[in-house]
C-alpha positions in Angstrom: -23.4 10.5 8.7 -23.6 11.3 5.5 -21.3 14.3 5.7 -18.6 11.9 7.2 -18.6 10.2 4.6 -17.9 12.6 2.2 -15.9 14.3 4.4 -13.8 10.9 4.4 -13.8 10.4 0.3 -12.7 14.2 -0.2 -9.9 14.0 2.1 -9.1 11.2 0.3 -9.7 12.5 -3.6 -7.3 15.4 -1.9 -4.6 12.7 -0.6 -4.6 11.0 -4.1 -4.3 14.3 -6.0 -1.5 15.5 -4.0 0.1 11.7 -4.6 -0.6 13.1 -8.3 1.0 16.0 -8.2 4.2 14.5 -6.5 4.7 12.0 -9.5 4.2 14.5 -12.2 6.9 16.6 -10.8 9.1 13.7 -10.7 8.5 12.3 -13.7 9.3 15.4 -15.4 5.8 16.3 -16.9 6.2 19.9 -15.6 9.8 20.0 -16.2 9.8 22.6 -19.3 8.6 25.0 -16.7 11.9 24.1 -14.0 14.8 26.3 -14.6 17.5 25.4 -16.8 20.2 23.7 -15.1 23.8 24.4 -16.2 26.3 21.7 -17.2 29.6 23.0 -15.9 32.7 20.3 -15.9 35.7 20.7 -13.5 38.6 19.3 -14.7 42.6 19.6 -13.2 45.1 20.7 -16.0 48.7 20.6 -15.4 51.4 23.2 -16.9 54.7 22.7 -17.9 57.4 23.5 -15.4 58.9 27.0 -16.0 61.8 29.1 -14.5 61.0 32.5 -13.9 63.5 35.2 -12.7 62.7 37.0 -9.2 63.6 40.3 -7.8 67.2 39.0 -6.5 67.4 41.5 -3.6 67.2 38.9 -0.8 69.4 36.1 -2.6 66.8 34.3 -4.4 67.2 35.0 -8.5 65.0 32.2 -10.1 61.5 30.7 -9.2 61.1 26.7 -11.1 57.6 26.6 -10.7 55.0 24.4 -12.0 51.3 24.6 -11.3 48.2 22.4 -12.1 44.7 24.5 -12.5 41.4 23.2 -11.1 39.3 24.8 -14.2 35.9 25.0 -14.6 33.8 25.8 -17.6 30.0 25.9 -19.7 31.5 22.8 -21.6 32.8 19.0 -21.7 35.7 17.8 -20.1 37.3 17.3 -23.3 36.2 20.7 -24.3 37.7 22.0 -21.1 41.2 20.4 -21.7 41.1 21.3 -25.4 40.7 25.1 -24.0 43.3 25.0 -21.6 45.8 23.2 -24.2 44.7 26.1 -26.7 45.9 28.9 -24.1 48.8 27.6 -22.8 51.2 29.7 -23.9 49.1 32.6 -23.2 48.9 30.8 -19.5 52.4 30.5 -19.4 53.3 34.4 -20.3 50.3 35.0 -17.9 52.6 33.1 -14.7 55.2 34.7 -16.1 54.1 38.3 -15.9 52.3 37.9 -12.9 55.5 36.5 -10.7 58.5 37.6 -12.4 60.2 40.3 -10.3 58.8 39.1 -7.0 60.7 38.4 -4.1 61.0 35.0 -2.9 60.8 35.6 1.0 57.6 37.5 0.7 56.0 34.9 -1.8 57.1 32.0 0.6 55.0 33.1 3.2 51.2 32.2 4.2 50.3 35.3 3.1 51.9 35.7 0.2 51.2 32.1 -0.9 48.0 33.6 -0.6 48.2 36.7 -2.3 50.2 35.3 -5.1 47.1 32.2 -5.3 44.6 34.8 -5.9 46.6 36.9 -8.1 47.3 34.0 -10.5 43.4 32.9 -10.3 42.2 36.2 -11.4 45.0 36.5 -14.3 44.7 33.0 -15.3 40.7 33.4 -15.3 41.1 36.6 -17.7 43.0 34.5 -20.3 40.5 31.6 -20.2 37.0 33.3 -20.8 34.6 31.8 -19.8 37.1 29.3 -17.8 37.6 30.2 -14.4 40.8 29.0 -12.5 39.1 27.8 -9.5 42.3 26.7 -7.4 46.2 27.2 -8.0 48.1 23.5 -6.8 51.7 24.6 -6.5 53.5 21.4 -7.6 56.7 22.4 -7.4 57.9 25.9 -6.0 61.7 26.1 -5.7 63.8 29.6 -5.6 68.0 29.5 -6.4 
């Protein structure tokens, strides 16, 4: 009989101890041992419209383009917006150099748009380091 009582008391103590450890973890007592979380912000930033010269062999000479960038970086949203604003001339130059001389009939296909999106994300991210361009929204994409 005595072993049964001690077994019950021992199990109760273990249950309370486990609850105490769980509470300690939830309240952050052990937080200094946890891995630090990153504080990345995400911001959508529109760029001004731009006209870019195309190859012209397919009858389209110019592309009127306006994009918005979905950016992510290790800073506040305000600092992220400011980083994009500070590098806007370099971003516009990058847009021009990446697209200039291409053929519109190739770019307007599904595969062409995906290739252009990948190229722009890569090139624009290189301009914005440590900020990453996660997505490019084409707000205006008109050829003449």
